C-alpha positions as CSV (number, residue, x, y, z in Angstrom):
1,X,0.0,0.0,0.0
2,X,1.1,3.6,-0.4
3,X,2.1,5.8,2.4
4,X,-0.8,6.9,4.6
5,X,0.6,10.2,5.6
6,X,0.6,12.9,2.8
7,X,2.1,16.4,3.0
8,X,-0.6,17.3,5.5
9,X,-1.5,14.3,7.6
10,X,-3.8,11.4,6.7
11,X,-6.8,12.2,4.5
12,X,-9.5,10.4,2.7
13,X,-13.3,9.9,2.4
14,X,-14.6,9.6,5.9
15,X,-16.0,6.2,6.8
16,X,-14.6,4.8,3.6
17,X,-10.9,5.5,3.4
18,X,-10.6,7.1,6.8
19,X,-12.6,5.0,9.3
20,X,-13.1,5.1,13.0
21,X,-11.0,2.0,13.3
22,X,-8.1,3.7,11.5
23,X,-8.5,6.9,13.6
24,X,-8.4,4.9,16.8
25,X,-5.4,2.7,15.6
26,X,-3.4,5.7,14.4
27,X,-3.9,7.5,17.7
28,X,-2.9,4.5,19.8
29,X,0.2,4.1,17.5
30,X,1.1,7.8,17.9
31,X,0.9,7.5,21.7
32,X,3.2,4.4,21.6
33,X,5.7,5.9,19.2
34,X,6.0,9.2,21.2
35,X,6.4,7.2,24.4
36,X,9.2,5.1,22.8
37,X,10.8,8.4,21.7
38,X,10.9,9.6,25.3
39,X,8.3,12.4,24.8
40,X,6.3,11.3,27.8
41,X,9.2,10.5,30.1
42,X,8.8,11.6,33.7
43,X,5.2,12.8,33.5
44,X,1.7,11.9,32.7
45,X,1.2,12.5,29.0
46,X,-1.4,15.0,27.7
47,X,-2.9,15.7,24.3
48,X,-5.1,18.5,22.8
49,X,-7.7,17.3,20.3
50,X,-9.8,19.6,18.0
51,X,-11.8,19.4,14.8
52,X,-13.5,21.3,12.1
53,X,-17.4,21.2,11.9
54,X,-17.7,18.2,9.4
55,X,-20.3,15.7,10.5
56,X,-17.7,13.0,10.3
57,X,-15.5,14.8,12.7
58,X,-17.9,13.9,15.5
59,X,-17.3,10.1,15.3
60,X,-13.6,10.5,14.3
61,X,-13.0,12.7,17.3
62,X,-14.5,10.1,19.5
63,X,-12.3,7.4,18.0
64,X,-9.1,9.5,18.4
65,X,-10.0,10.4,22.0
66,X,-10.7,6.8,22.8
67,X,-7.4,5.6,21.3
68,X,-5.3,8.2,23.1
69,X,-7.0,7.6,26.5
70,X,-6.7,3.8,26.1
71,X,-3.0,4.3,25.6
72,X,-2.7,6.3,28.9
73,X,-2.9,9.8,27.5
74,X,-5.0,12.5,29.2
75,X,-7.0,14.4,26.6
76,X,-8.2,18.0,26.4
77,X,-11.1,18.3,23.9
78,X,-11.1,21.9,22.6
79,X,-14.0,21.3,20.2
80,X,-14.4,23.1,16.8
81,X,-11.4,25.4,16.4
82,X,-9.0,26.2,13.5
83,X,-6.0,24.0,12.9
84,X,-3.6,26.8,14.0
85,X,-5.6,27.2,17.2
86,X,-5.0,23.5,18.0
87,X,-1.4,23.9,17.2
88,X,-1.1,27.1,19.4
89,X,-3.0,25.4,22.4
90,X,-0.8,22.3,22.1
91,X,2.2,24.6,22.8
92,X,0.6,27.0,25.2
93,X,-0.8,24.2,27.4
94,X,2.4,22.3,27.4
95,X,0.8,19.3,25.8
96,X,2.9,16.4,24.4
97,X,0.7,15.9,21.4
98,X,-2.0,17.7,19.4
99,X,-4.5,16.2,17.0
100,X,-6.6,18.1,14.5
101,X,-9.4,16.4,12.6
102,X,-9.9,18.2,9.3
103,X,-9.6,17.9,5.5
104,X,-8.9,21.6,5.2
105,X,-10.2,22.9,1.8
106,X,-11.5,19.5,0.6
107,X,-15.2,18.8,0.1
108,X,-17.3,17.7,3.1
109,X,-17.2,13.9,2.6
110,X,-13.4,14.0,3.2
111,X,-11.8,14.2,6.5
112,X,-8.2,13.9,7.9
113,X,-6.0,13.5,10.9
114,X,-3.1,15.8,11.6
115,X,-0.7,15.2,14.5
116,X,1.3,17.9,16.2
117,X,4.4,17.4,18.3
118,X,5.1,19.1,21.6
119,X,5.2,22.9,21.0
120,X,2.6,22.7,18.3
121,X,4.9,21.8,15.4
122,X,4.1,19.2,12.8
123,X,5.6,15.8,13.4
124,X,8.8,14.9,11.6
125,X,8.6,12.6,8.6
126,X,10.4,9.8,10.4
127,X,7.9,9.9,13.3
128,X,5.0,9.7,10.9
129,X,6.7,6.7,9.2
130,X,7.1,5.0,12.5
131,X,3.5,5.7,13.5
132,X,2.3,4.2,10.2
133,X,4.6,1.1,10.7
134,X,3.4,0.5,14.2
135,X,-0.3,1.0,13.2
136,X,0.1,-1.6,10.4
137,X,1.8,-4.1,12.6
138,X,-0.9,-4.0,15.2
139,X,-3.7,-3.9,12.6
140,X,-2.4,-7.3,11.5
141,X,-2.5,-8.9,14.9
142,X,0.4,-7.7,17.1
143,X,-1.2,-7.0,20.6
144,X,-0.9,-3.6,22.3
145,X,0.5,-3.0,25.7
146,X,-2.5,-1.5,27.5
147,X,-2.6,0.4,30.8
148,X,-5.3,-0.5,33.4
149,X,-6.7,1.1,36.5
150,X,-5.4,4.6,37.1
151,X,-3.1,4.3,34.2
152,X,-5.7,4.9,31.6
153,X,-6.1,8.5,30.2
154,X,-8.7,10.9,31.5
155,X,-10.8,13.0,29.1
156,X,-12.3,16.5,29.7
157,X,-13.6,19.4,27.7
158,X,-11.4,22.5,27.5
159,X,-13.8,25.3,26.5
160,X,-11.3,28.0,27.5
161,X,-9.4,27.3,24.3
162,X,-11.6,29.7,22.3
163,X,-10.9,32.7,24.4
164,X,-7.2,31.8,24.9
165,X,-6.7,31.7,21.1
166,X,-8.5,34.9,20.3
167,X,-6.5,36.7,23.1
168,X,-3.3,35.4,21.5
169,X,-4.3,36.7,18.1
170,X,-5.1,40.2,19.4
171,X,-1.8,40.3,21.3
172,X,0.1,40.0,18.0
173,X,-1.5,42.9,16.2
174,X,0.8,46.0,15.8
175,X,-2.2,48.4,15.6
176,X,-6.0,48.3,15.8
177,X,-8.4,48.1,12.8
178,X,-10.7,51.0,13.7
179,X,-12.4,52.5,10.7
180,X,-12.2,49.5,8.5
181,X,-15.3,47.5,7.2
182,X,-14.3,44.0,6.5
183,X,-16.2,41.1,5.0
184,X,-15.2,37.6,6.3
185,X,-16.0,34.4,4.5
186,X,-15.6,31.6,7.0
187,X,-16.2,28.7,4.5
188,X,-18.8,27.4,7.1
189,X,-15.7,26.1,8.8
190,X,-13.6,26.0,11.9
191,X,-13.1,29.8,12.2
192,X,-16.8,30.7,12.0
193,X,-16.6,31.7,15.7
194,X,-13.1,32.9,16.4
195,X,-12.4,35.0,13.3
196,X,-15.4,37.3,13.5
197,X,-14.7,37.7,17.3
198,X,-11.1,38.6,16.7
199,X,-11.7,41.1,13.9
200,X,-14.5,42.8,15.8
201,X,-12.5,43.1,19.1
202,X,-9.7,44.6,17.0
203,X,-12.0,47.4,16.0
204,X,-13.2,46.5,12.6
205,X,-16.8,46.6,11.4
206,X,-17.4,43.0,10.5
207,X,-19.8,41.5,7.9
208,X,-19.8,37.7,7.8
209,X,-20.7,35.2,5.1
210,X,-20.3,31.4,5.2
211,X,-20.4,31.6,9.0
212,X,-23.2,29.1,9.7
213,X,-21.6,25.6,9.8
214,X,-24.1,22.8,10.0
215,X,-21.7,19.9,9.6
216,X,-22.6,19.4,5.9
217,X,-21.9,22.8,4.2
218,X,-18.2,23.3,4.9
219,X,-16.4,24.7,1.8
220,X,-19.6,24.4,-0.2
221,X,-19.3,27.2,-2.8
222,X,-17.6,29.5,-0.3
223,X,-14.3,30.2,1.4
224,X,-10.8,30.5,-0.1
225,X,-11.5,28.1,-2.9
226,X,-14.7,29.9,-4.1
227,X,-14.2,33.7,-3.9
228,X,-17.1,34.9,-6.0
229,X,-19.5,35.3,-3.1
230,X,-16.9,37.2,-1.1
231,X,-16.1,39.5,-4.1
232,X,-19.8,40.3,-4.5
233,X,-20.3,40.9,-0.7
234,X,-17.3,43.3,-0.6
235,X,-18.9,45.4,-3.4
236,X,-22.4,45.1,-2.0
237,X,-21.4,46.4,1.5
238,X,-18.8,48.9,0.3
239,X,-16.2,47.2,2.4
240,X,-12.5,48.1,2.5
241,X,-11.5,44.5,2.0
242,X,-12.6,40.9,2.3
243,X,-10.9,37.9,3.9
244,X,-11.5,34.3,3.0
245,X,-10.5,31.2,5.0
246,X,-10.7,27.5,4.1
247,X,-12.4,24.8,6.2
248,X,-9.8,24.6,8.9
249,X,-8.7,28.3,8.6
250,X,-5.0,27.7,8.0
251,X,-5.3,29.7,4.8
252,X,-6.1,33.3,4.0
253,X,-6.9,34.9,0.6
254,X,-8.1,38.5,0.3
255,X,-10.3,40.7,-1.9
256,X,-9.7,44.4,-2.3
257,X,-12.4,47.1,-2.3
258,X,-12.9,46.7,-6.0
259,X,-13.6,43.0,-5.7
260,X,-10.2,41.8,-7.1
261,X,-8.4,38.9,-5.5
262,X,-5.1,39.2,-3.6
263,X,-3.5,35.8,-3.5
264,X,-1.0,34.3,-1.1
265,X,2.0,35.8,-3.0
266,X,0.6,39.3,-2.8
267,X,-0.3,38.9,0.8
268,X,3.3,37.7,1.5
269,X,4.7,40.7,-0.4
270,X,2.6,43.1,1.7
271,X,3.5,41.5,5.0
272,X,7.2,41.2,4.1
273,X,7.4,45.0,3.6
274,X,5.4,45.6,6.8
275,X,7.6,43.3,8.9
276,X,10.8,44.8,7.5
277,X,9.5,48.2,8.4
278,X,9.0,47.0,12.0
279,X,12.4,45.2,12.0
280,X,10.7,41.8,12.3
281,X,11.8,40.3,8.9
282,X,14.9,38.5,10.0
283,X,17.7,38.5,7.5
284,X,15.4,40.4,5.2
285,X,14.3,37.0,3.9
286,X,10.9,35.5,3.0
287,X,10.4,31.8,2.2
288,X,8.0,30.5,-0.5
289,X,7.5,27.5,-2.7
290,X,8.4,26.9,-6.3
291,X,4.7,27.5,-7.1
292,X,5.1,31.2,-6.3
293,X,4.5,33.5,-9.2
294,X,7.6,34.8,-11.0
295,X,6.2,38.3,-10.4
296,X,6.6,37.8,-6.6
297,X,10.2,36.9,-7.0
298,X,10.9,39.9,-9.2
299,X,9.1,42.2,-6.7
300,X,11.1,40.9,-3.8
301,X,14.4,41.4,-5.7
302,X,13.4,45.0,-6.5
303,X,12.6,45.7,-2.8
304,X,15.9,44.2,-1.6
305,X,14.2,41.2,0.1
306,X,15.8,37.7,-0.5
307,X,13.5,34.9,-1.6
308,X,14.2,31.3,-0.6
309,X,12.1,28.7,-2.4
310,X,11.2,25.2,-1.3
311,X,9.2,22.2,-2.5
312,X,5.4,22.6,-2.5
313,X,3.8,22.2,0.9
314,X,3.7,24.5,3.9
315,X,5.6,21.9,6.0
316,X,8.7,22.4,3.7
317,X,8.4,26.2,4.1
318,X,8.2,25.7,7.8
319,X,11.2,23.4,7.9
320,X,13.3,26.0,6.0
321,X,12.1,28.8,8.3
322,X,13.0,26.8,11.4
323,X,16.3,25.7,10.1
324,X,17.6,29.2,9.4
325,X,15.5,31.3,11.8
326,X,13.4,33.1,9.2
327,X,10.3,34.9,10.3
328,X,7.9,34.9,7.3
329,X,7.0,32.3,4.7
330,X,4.1,30.9,2.8
331,X,2.4,29.6,-0.3
332,X,0.4,31.2,-3.1
333,X,-2.6,29.2,-1.9
334,X,-2.8,31.4,1.2
335,X,-0.8,29.4,3.8
336,X,1.2,32.1,5.5
337,X,3.4,31.3,8.5
338,X,4.5,34.1,10.9
339,X,6.9,31.9,12.9
340,X,7.3,34.3,15.9
341,X,3.6,33.8,16.6
342,X,2.4,30.6,14.9
343,X,3.8,27.1,14.2
344,X,1.7,26.6,11.1
345,X,-0.3,28.6,8.6
346,X,-2.8,30.8,10.4
347,X,-5.5,32.3,8.2
348,X,-7.1,34.5,10.9
349,X,-3.7,35.9,12.0
350,X,-2.7,36.5,8.4
351,X,-6.0,38.3,7.7
352,X,-5.7,40.4,10.9
353,X,-2.1,41.5,10.0
354,X,-3.1,42.3,6.4
355,X,-6.0,44.5,7.7
356,X,-3.7,46.1,10.2
357,X,-1.3,47.1,7.4
358,X,-4.3,48.7,5.5
359,X,-5.3,50.6,8.7
360,X,-1.8,51.7,9.6
361,X,-0.9,53.0,6.2
362,X,-4.2,54.4,5.1
363,X,-3.7,52.8,1.7
364,X,-6.1,50.4,0.1
365,X,-5.3,46.7,-0.2
366,X,-5.3,47.2,-4.0
367,X,-2.5,49.8,-3.7
368,X,-0.5,47.8,-1.2
369,X,-0.8,44.6,-3.3
370,X,0.4,46.4,-6.4
371,X,4.0,46.1,-5.1
372,X,4.0,43.0,-7.3
373,X,2.7,42.3,-10.8
374,X,1.4,38.8,-11.3
375,X,2.5,37.2,-14.5
376,X,-0.2,35.2,-16.2
377,X,-0.4,31.8,-14.6
378,X,-2.6,28.8,-15.4
379,X,-3.1,25.9,-13.1
380,X,-4.9,22.7,-14.2
381,X,-5.6,19.8,-11.9
382,X,-5.6,16.5,-13.8
383,X,-7.5,13.8,-11.8
384,X,-7.7,10.0,-12.1
385,X,-4.0,9.5,-13.2
386,X,-1.1,7.6,-11.6
387,X,0.5,10.6,-9.9
388,X,3.4,8.4,-8.6
389,X,4.9,8.4,-12.1
390,X,5.1,12.1,-12.6
391,X,8.9,12.1,-12.3
392,X,9.6,8.9,-14.1
393,X,7.5,9.0,-17.3
394,X,9.7,9.5,-20.4
395,X,6.8,10.7,-22.5
396,X,5.8,13.3,-20.0
397,X,9.4,14.5,-19.7
398,X,9.5,15.0,-23.5
399,X,6.3,17.0,-23.3
400,X,7.7,19.2,-20.6
401,X,10.9,19.8,-22.5
402,X,9.0,20.9,-25.6
403,X,6.9,23.3,-23.5
404,X,9.9,24.8,-21.8
405,X,11.5,25.3,-25.2
406,X,8.5,27.2,-26.5
407,X,8.3,29.4,-23.4
408,X,12.0,30.2,-23.3
409,X,13.0,32.7,-20.6
410,X,9.6,34.4,-20.5
411,X,7.9,31.6,-18.6
412,X,8.1,28.3,-16.7
413,X,6.5,24.9,-16.3
414,X,5.9,23.0,-13.1
415,X,4.3,19.5,-12.8
416,X,3.7,18.0,-9.4
417,X,1.6,15.3,-7.8
418,X,-0.8,16.5,-5.1
419,X,0.1,15.5,-1.6
420,X,-3.5,15.6,-0.4
421,X,-5.7,14.6,-3.4
422,X,-5.4,11.9,-6.2
423,X,-4.4,14.3,-9.0
424,X,-1.5,15.9,-10.8
425,X,-1.2,19.7,-10.9
426,X,0.0,21.4,-14.1
427,X,1.2,25.0,-13.7
428,X,2.4,27.2,-16.6
429,X,3.5,30.8,-16.4
430,X,4.0,33.0,-19.5
431,X,4.2,36.6,-20.5
432,X,0.9,36.1,-22.4
433,X,-2.2,34.5,-20.9
434,X,-3.3,32.8,-24.1
435,X,0.1,31.2,-24.5
436,X,0.0,30.0,-20.9
437,X,-3.5,28.5,-21.4
438,X,-2.4,26.8,-24.6
439,X,0.8,25.3,-23.2
440,X,-1.0,24.2,-20.0
441,X,-3.8,22.5,-21.9
442,X,-1.4,20.5,-24.0
443,X,0.6,19.5,-20.9
444,X,-2.7,18.4,-19.2
445,X,-3.5,16.2,-22.2
446,X,0.0,14.8,-22.1
447,X,-0.4,13.9,-18.4
448,X,-3.7,12.1,-19.1
449,X,-2.1,10.2,-22.0
450,X,1.1,9.3,-20.2
451,X,-0.3,8.6,-16.7
452,X,-3.9,7.7,-17.3
């Protein structure tokens, strides 16, 4: 079988790919692996568990909590909160482990399990591999060592997590948001409560859409992957800007007062200049992935800010940031990491800091985002292909070489297999949008032919 852990935890269709039995087994395995690694030594272990509003999260949360407690781990259930809130609380409460149940921007039938290590950081690849190996060995019959009596874990609700997280967010802001009208699209997701509360307490006039989660409507035609409703709402309400999150609120995309999108690259550019002005951009460096628009790279060069690029995935951005002590990094998709204040992408924090820059400068988001000019970029997702052969297919390599020859120095091509979905992503940049579309379409056909 393939590796269970992708770039962002274990994901699949809930109750089909990701079952209660798997959730329980992975949680028990995680507890045993961390115990073997010495994480629990000298004290009674404790975990923080949270989820997004998906209906399947209710039974998966119960399975995770049961697994951890059966392995002797005390559990604090924080309920429906964003992924970055669970990561923050894992660190703030001194927990040994954090667990978030979410499939982020994926459709409602999907769900996922993401583990955080002590401090709220993502687990290292080798620990995930060990958890998977232990899970598989016990799934095939190897018995667990089970505590009994007082050794079993205790479970309690931790409702204070909501207020603790909002207070943390407000403590990071360099200035208030008084005078701004902001539309928030919460994707009927995990931030439907905390995000409006934080923006309102920071002084903004808040209009919300997509803020009525019912367990079934998460990401359904709203949020950071569907911006049309936010664009319309910003125009309708005469707002200064709009902020969109995804289902677990680790992403942030924005819309200016004219209804035009500001993507993750533009948000990174705005925040990089703001942080440098406050002497918070260590080494005058920002970290991004190879998916970043070439226009972002050119803008950072012009502004005297160094750009370090990594493989696609916010975990790789974070690894580079931690390795060299950089303060800001992120992805075009809206994952933005401010490492002094978060251990993962935090959409609410990103939106607050972006709005704070608008309020502080008195400039519109449209004006601020114009620091970079986006080169035409076309992204096509090709589903139902063997994504494992992206790097090894000779026919596909030939198609890429031909595309790169056509684009020359005025564009670029990037093919990658998704770490969270069964598809291959084709990205083409060119000086002309029609050329980008033409090349991307031919490459998408080549992917279907070579990998279908």
